[in-house]
N, C-alpha and C positions, 0 to 999 in steps of 0.2 A: 504494499500500500504506499502510495506517495502523496504527501500533502504539498500543495503549492501555495505559497504565501506571496502576495504581491505588495511591494513597497515602491510606490511610484512606478518607475520603469523596470525595476530590478525584481526578478523572479528567483526564489530560492527553493530548491527541492529538498524535502525532508522525508526520507524513507522511514517508515515504521515497520518493525520486524516482529513477527510472532515469536513465541518461546522456542518453537522448533527451529526457526530461522536463526535466532540468536545462538542456540545450541550448536547448530551447524557452523556458524561463523567462528565460534570458539573451539570447534573440534571436540565438543562434548556430546555424549548421548543426551537424549531428552531428560532422562532421569538424573544423569550426572549434573546437568544444568540446574535442575530443581534443587538438588542437594547443595550445590554451590550457592544458590540464592539464599538458602537458609543460614549458611555459615559466613557469608560475606556481607559486611555492613556498608562497604563503599561502592557497591555495584549500583549503576543508575536505576532509579525507580521507574516502574512502567507507567505508561499513560493509560488511564482507564477510559475506554471508549464505550463501555456499557457496563451492565452489572457483572458480567463474567468475561468480558473481552478486554484484554490488555495487550499493549504493544510497547516496544522499546524503540527509542530513537537511535537510528543507525549511527548518527554523528556522536551521540553520547557514548555509545558502546565503543566506537573507534577511539575516542579520547580516553576512555577508561583503559583500553588495551595499551595505548601509547604511554599512559601514566605507569602502568605495570612494567612496561619495557624499560622506562626511565628509572624505576625504582631498583632495578637489578644492578645498577652501576654504583 
């Protein structure tokens, strides 16, 4: 799912990912991703689109990954 926000003439794409898509991006199984969510406090919070529908911002996930990569040094 992609949201498009217009600010004057500038369009910005923001892709929203399902839990399965986030798990795939992180190379986790779906269940492994759910376990990680329970133990990780700094992971980006989901955007609630409905009572049971949640999505994560791809940009926020990428920034989180970059932060983890920078923490190793």
